[in-house]
C-alpha positions as CSV (number, residue, x, y, z in Angstrom):
1,M,8.2,0.2,-2.9
2,D,6.0,-0.7,-0.2
3,D,4.9,-3.8,-2.7
4,L,8.6,-4.7,-3.2
5,L,9.0,-4.6,0.4
6,A,6.0,-6.8,1.2
7,R,7.2,-9.6,-1.2
8,C,10.6,-9.1,0.8
9,N,8.9,-9.4,3.9
10,Q,10.2,-5.6,5.0
11,S,13.6,-6.5,4.3
12,V,15.7,-3.0,3.6
13,K,18.6,-5.2,2.4
14,L,16.7,-7.7,0.3
15,A,14.3,-4.9,-1.2
16,P,17.4,-3.1,-3.1
17,L,18.6,-6.4,-4.2
18,V,15.7,-7.6,-6.0
19,A,15.1,-4.2,-7.6
20,K,18.2,-4.0,-9.0
21,T,19.1,-7.0,-9.8
22,G,15.7,-8.3,-11.0
23,W,16.3,-11.8,-9.8
24,S,13.6,-13.7,-7.4
25,V,13.5,-13.0,-3.6
26,D,15.0,-16.6,-2.8
27,Q,18.2,-15.7,-5.4
28,C,18.5,-12.8,-3.3
29,R,18.2,-14.1,0.1
30,R,20.4,-16.8,-0.7
31,D,23.5,-14.0,-2.3
32,L,22.9,-12.0,1.3
33,E,23.3,-14.8,3.6
34,G,26.1,-15.9,1.2
35,V,27.9,-12.5,2.0
36,G,26.6,-12.5,5.7
37,Q,23.9,-9.9,5.3
38,R,26.7,-6.9,4.0
39,L,24.5,-5.6,0.9
40,A,27.6,-3.5,-0.4
41,D,29.5,-6.8,-0.9
42,A,26.0,-8.7,-2.6
43,F,25.9,-5.9,-4.8
44,S,29.7,-6.3,-5.5
45,S,29.6,-10.0,-5.9
46,R,27.2,-9.4,-9.1
47,S,29.0,-7.8,-12.1
48,R,26.3,-7.6,-14.3
49,V,24.4,-5.1,-11.9
50,E,24.8,-1.4,-13.2
51,E,24.5,1.7,-11.3
52,P,20.4,2.8,-10.3
53,R,19.5,4.9,-12.8
54,R,16.8,7.5,-13.7
55,G,18.0,8.7,-17.1
56,N,21.1,10.1,-16.7
57,V,20.8,10.9,-13.1
58,P,22.3,8.3,-10.4
59,L,19.7,7.1,-7.8
60,V,20.6,7.0,-4.0
61,L,18.6,4.9,-1.5
62,R,18.3,6.3,2.0
63,I,17.6,4.3,5.0
64,D,16.9,5.4,8.5
65,G,16.9,2.4,10.3
66,G,15.7,2.7,13.6
67,G,14.6,0.3,16.8
68,A,11.0,0.6,16.0
69,K,11.0,0.4,12.2
70,C,13.1,1.2,9.0
71,V,11.9,3.8,6.3
72,A,13.7,3.9,3.0
73,V,13.2,6.7,0.6
74,I,14.6,7.4,-2.8
75,P,14.7,11.3,-3.3
76,D,15.4,12.6,-7.0
77,Q,18.2,15.4,-7.2
78,N,15.7,18.0,-6.2
79,G,14.5,15.9,-3.3
80,R,11.6,15.0,-4.5
81,V,10.4,11.1,-2.9
82,L,10.1,8.6,-5.9
83,G,9.7,6.1,-3.6
84,R,9.2,5.0,-0.2
85,G,8.5,2.3,1.9
86,V,8.2,1.1,5.9
87,G,9.3,-1.8,7.2
88,S,10.3,-3.8,10.7
89,P,13.7,-2.8,12.4
């Protein structure tokens, strides 16, 4: 996840869109800009995008955005961390 955040210039909005769609960082950045940086709208504008899953279990991205940094974590159903990244505010 740190590698993905690095490719996305530490953007916790851009990284999940790139991961979920598989499209380029530039294309996803344009998509986010086109919907006013609203991640939910960027996801919903992509009808080919499916729910993120690991096996039969939906995955959840949890984001703690603060004034000093943002932390993104993907836990499994038991609370174990599957992926984690830290970026700028």
